[in-house]
Structure formats: structure tokens, C-alpha cells
C-alpha positions in Angstrom: 104.0 76.4 115.3 107.0 78.4 114.5 106.2 82.1 114.4 108.5 84.9 113.4 108.3 87.9 115.6 108.0 91.2 113.7 111.1 93.4 113.5 110.2 96.8 114.9 112.8 98.4 112.6 111.2 96.9 109.4 108.7 99.0 107.6 105.1 97.7 107.8 104.9 98.5 104.1 106.9 95.3 103.4 103.7 93.5 104.5 101.0 96.0 103.5 102.1 96.6 99.9 101.7 93.0 98.7 98.5 92.7 100.8 97.0 95.9 99.2 97.9 94.7 95.7 96.2 91.3 96.3 93.1 93.1 97.8 93.0 95.4 94.8 93.1 92.5 92.4 90.1 91.0 94.2 88.2 94.3 94.0 89.0 94.6 90.3 87.8 91.0 89.7 84.6 91.5 91.6 84.0 94.9 89.9 83.9 93.1 86.6 81.0 90.7 87.6 77.7 90.9 85.9 74.5 91.1 87.9 73.9 87.4 87.1 77.3 86.5 88.3 76.7 88.4 91.6 73.6 86.4 92.1 75.2 83.0 91.4 74.5 80.6 94.3 77.1 78.0 95.3 77.5 75.5 98.1 80.2 76.4 100.7 81.5 73.2 102.3 82.5 74.7 105.7 79.5 77.0 106.0 77.2 74.0 105.3 74.9 75.8 103.0 74.3 77.7 99.9 75.4 81.3 99.5 75.6 83.9 96.7 78.7 85.3 95.2 77.5 88.8 96.4 77.2 87.5 100.0 80.6 85.9 99.9 82.3 89.0 98.3 80.8 91.3 101.0 82.3 89.0 103.8 85.7 88.8 102.1 86.0 92.6 101.7 84.6 93.2 105.2 87.1 90.7 106.7 90.0 92.0 104.7 89.7 95.4 106.4 90.6 93.8 109.7 94.0 92.7 108.6 95.8 96.1 108.3 94.6 97.0 111.8 95.8 93.7 113.2 99.2 94.1 111.5 99.5 97.6 113.0 98.7 96.2 116.5 101.3 93.4 116.1 103.9 96.0 115.0 103.1 98.2 118.0 103.2 95.2 120.4 106.6 94.1 119.0 108.1 97.5 119.9 107.3 97.4 123.6 109.4 95.9 126.3 108.8 92.3 127.4 107.6 93.6 130.8 104.9 95.8 129.3 103.9 93.0 126.8 103.6 90.5 129.6 101.1 92.9 131.4 99.0 93.0 128.3 99.1 89.4 127.3 99.4 87.7 130.7 102.2 85.5 129.5 106.0 86.0 129.6 107.4 87.1 126.3 110.2 85.5 124.4 110.7 88.6 122.2 113.8 90.6 123.2 113.3 94.3 123.9 114.5 96.6 121.1 116.2 99.9 121.8 
């Protein structure tokens, strides 16, 4: 899989702004649900069972709070030298050091 390494000079806002906008759209949509809609039960194919919209929404919002932290960690890791990155990851880094 081809992965693009983060550019330490690029503002993390380039990623966070669209992410925050998408997350806010989800929150607005969920905020408009009626109590009956929150209680709606559906079958989730990969979870192999029935779940409520409320249960699913709670997991989506909870999970979405992990992403900004992970992005911050990636940004921090991209700014360290390959030698330091290798000590943390245990594998040689193909990312060039930035001054």
C-alpha cells in the first residue's frame, strides 16, 4: 500500500478542518433524530447482530475523537529524525529527516 508521509511543514489544519466539518455534520444529523429514530434497531452485517441507532451513534462519536489525537501523533513522528523514529518503531525509516 502506497502511503504518503506527512509533511512536517504542512499545517495539520489541512487535515483537521475538513475532518471537523464532516464530524459536525454527523452531530447535526444525529441531533435532529427523534426518540423513536434513536431507538431504531437494525442489523449490522460485520457485527453479526442487531444494534440501535443510539448505540451505533455513541460508538461513531467515541471513535471519532481518536482521530485528531492519532493525526497529532503522526505529525509529531514525521518531524523527528529517522534514527529517533527507528528507536520508537523498531524499523528503519524511509522518511527523510527535515531540518
